[in-house]
C-alpha positions as CSV (number, residue, x, y, z in Angstrom):
1,M,73.7,120.8,43.0
2,N,71.2,120.8,40.2
3,C,73.9,120.5,37.7
4,R,75.3,117.3,39.4
5,W,71.8,115.8,39.5
6,F,71.3,116.6,35.8
7,L,74.7,115.0,34.8
8,R,74.0,111.9,37.0
9,G,70.5,111.6,35.5
10,K,71.9,111.8,31.9
11,L,74.7,109.3,32.8
12,G,72.2,107.0,34.3
13,L,69.9,107.1,31.3
14,I,72.9,106.4,29.0
15,L,73.9,103.4,31.1
16,V,70.4,102.1,31.1
17,L,70.2,102.4,27.3
18,L,73.5,100.7,26.8
19,S,72.5,97.9,29.1
20,W,69.4,97.3,26.9
21,A,71.6,96.9,23.8
22,W,71.9,93.2,24.4
23,L,68.1,92.8,23.6
24,L,68.6,93.8,20.0
25,P,68.6,91.1,17.3
26,G,71.6,90.6,15.0
27,P,75.0,92.1,15.5
28,V,75.0,94.2,18.7
29,A,77.0,97.4,19.2
30,A,78.0,96.3,22.7
31,A,81.7,95.6,22.9
32,G,82.4,92.5,20.8
33,T,79.0,90.8,21.3
34,E,76.5,89.6,18.8
35,V,73.2,87.8,19.2
36,Y,71.1,85.9,16.7
37,F,67.8,84.1,16.9
38,S,66.4,81.5,14.6
39,P,64.6,80.5,12.5
40,G,66.1,82.6,9.8
41,G,67.9,85.1,12.0
42,G,71.4,84.7,10.6
43,A,72.9,82.3,13.1
44,E,74.2,79.8,10.6
45,T,75.8,82.6,8.5
46,A,77.4,84.0,11.6
47,L,78.9,80.6,12.5
48,E,80.1,80.1,8.9
49,K,81.8,83.5,9.1
50,L,83.6,82.6,12.3
51,L,84.7,79.2,10.9
52,D,86.0,80.9,7.7
53,G,87.8,83.6,9.7
54,A,89.6,81.2,12.1
55,Q,93.4,81.2,11.8
56,R,94.8,78.7,14.3
57,E,92.3,76.6,16.3
58,I,88.6,75.7,16.5
59,N,87.1,73.7,19.3
60,V,83.5,72.7,19.0
61,A,81.1,70.9,21.4
62,V,77.6,70.5,19.9
63,Y,74.8,68.1,20.6
64,F,73.8,67.6,16.9
65,F,75.7,68.5,13.8
66,T,73.9,68.0,10.5
67,S,74.4,71.3,8.7
68,R,76.0,70.9,5.3
69,T,76.9,74.6,5.2
70,L,78.8,74.4,8.5
71,A,80.4,71.1,7.6
72,A,81.7,72.7,4.4
73,A,83.1,75.7,6.4
74,V,84.8,73.2,8.8
75,L,86.5,71.5,5.9
76,R,87.6,74.9,4.4
77,A,89.2,75.7,7.8
78,H,90.8,72.3,7.9
79,A,92.2,72.8,4.4
80,R,93.8,76.1,5.6
81,G,95.6,74.2,8.3
82,V,93.4,75.3,11.2
83,R,93.4,72.6,14.0
84,I,89.8,71.5,14.5
85,R,88.4,69.3,17.3
86,I,84.7,68.5,17.5
87,V,82.8,66.7,20.2
88,L,79.3,65.4,19.4
89,D,76.9,63.7,21.7
90,G,77.6,59.9,21.7
91,N,74.2,58.6,22.5
92,D,72.7,59.0,19.1
93,E,74.5,59.8,15.9
94,S,71.9,59.9,13.1
95,D,72.4,59.1,9.5
96,Y,72.5,62.8,8.8
97,S,75.3,63.6,11.3
98,K,78.4,65.2,9.9
99,G,80.7,63.4,12.4
100,Y,81.6,60.4,10.2
101,Y,81.8,62.6,7.1
102,L,84.3,65.0,8.8
103,R,86.3,62.2,10.3
104,R,86.8,60.6,6.9
105,R,88.2,63.9,5.7
106,G,90.8,64.2,8.5
107,V,88.9,66.3,11.1
108,E,89.3,65.2,14.7
109,V,85.8,64.1,15.9
110,R,85.0,62.4,19.2
111,Y,81.7,61.4,20.8
112,G,80.9,62.5,24.4
113,R,78.3,61.6,26.9
114,G,77.1,63.1,30.1
115,L,77.8,61.4,33.4
116,A,76.7,57.8,34.1
117,R,73.4,57.6,36.0
118,K,73.3,55.5,39.1
119,T,71.8,52.2,38.2
120,T,71.0,48.9,39.7
121,L,72.1,47.0,36.6
122,D,75.3,44.9,36.7
123,K,78.4,46.5,35.2
124,K,78.2,44.6,31.9
125,E,74.6,45.3,31.3
126,S,75.1,49.0,32.3
127,E,77.9,49.4,29.8
128,R,75.7,47.9,27.1
129,R,72.9,50.4,27.7
130,T,74.2,53.8,26.7
131,K,70.9,55.4,27.8
132,N,72.3,55.1,31.3
133,Y,74.3,58.2,30.5
134,G,73.2,61.8,30.3
135,L,73.6,63.8,27.1
136,M,76.5,65.9,25.9
137,H,74.1,68.7,25.4
138,H,76.6,71.6,25.0
139,K,76.4,73.9,22.0
140,F,79.5,76.0,21.9
141,M,82.6,76.8,19.8
142,I,85.9,78.5,20.7
143,V,87.8,80.2,17.9
144,D,91.5,81.1,18.2
145,E,91.3,81.2,22.0
146,K,89.4,84.5,21.9
147,I,85.9,84.2,20.5
148,V,83.1,82.1,22.0
149,A,79.9,81.2,20.2
150,T,77.3,79.6,22.5
151,G,73.5,79.3,23.1
152,S,70.8,76.8,22.3
153,Y,71.6,76.8,18.6
154,N,72.3,73.2,17.3
155,W,74.3,73.0,14.1
156,T,71.3,71.6,12.1
157,A,69.0,72.5,9.2
158,A,66.1,72.4,11.7
159,A,67.8,75.0,13.9
160,E,68.2,77.4,11.0
161,S,64.9,76.9,9.3
162,W,62.2,75.8,11.9
163,N,63.3,75.9,15.6
164,R,63.4,78.8,17.9
165,E,67.0,78.9,19.1
166,N,69.6,81.5,20.0
167,L,73.3,82.1,19.3
168,L,75.5,84.5,21.3
169,I,79.0,85.4,20.0
170,V,81.3,87.0,22.5
171,N,84.8,88.3,21.7
172,S,86.5,87.7,25.1
173,A,89.8,85.9,25.8
174,S,88.8,85.4,29.4
175,L,85.5,83.8,28.5
176,A,87.3,81.7,25.9
177,R,89.7,80.4,28.6
178,S,86.7,79.2,30.7
179,Y,85.1,77.4,27.7
180,T,88.4,75.9,26.6
181,A,88.9,74.4,30.1
182,E,85.4,72.8,29.8
183,F,86.2,71.6,26.3
184,K,89.5,70.0,27.3
185,K,87.7,68.2,30.2
186,I,85.1,66.8,27.7
187,W,87.7,66.0,25.0
188,E,89.9,64.0,27.3
189,S,87.0,61.8,28.5
190,T,85.3,61.2,25.1
191,L,85.1,58.2,22.8
192,V,86.5,57.9,19.3
193,K,84.3,55.7,17.1
């Protein structure tokens, strides 16, 4: 009886310690999961490594994309023949956005919006005012239908250098299928500028 209690207690302690592993910064020992925090916590480098390691397909939905480092990694993947599709928020593409830059170099880029808000404006006026739409506020990437990178991390210099943001990378085909379904829904309803 005491031996069972002792083994159960040790097993319980081990399970508790393993469940706390997700709290650790940087690459985590838990099966196929990594977590990064910014500023300066390695999120951009981790994304660059994923992009450089892709073999077949990369699907990205991010609110803002201004990172030169990540744009260069996207172009390297594109040059290797990896199929890349990127959806950016369509409400506000800044002068620093990499959308136009990547499109000019053959990468498939579209612009998404959230759902239309209910409005009392007539249809013509409502279509003119894009602010009647919500944001395409996702920040995720699916690599080769098996790895998902997600979190609050925008693909920007500010995210890497100043903002407090997070990035979670999970190696899971089942999770990748869920994110791919969401990506396809957005892709099919987005605009091409």
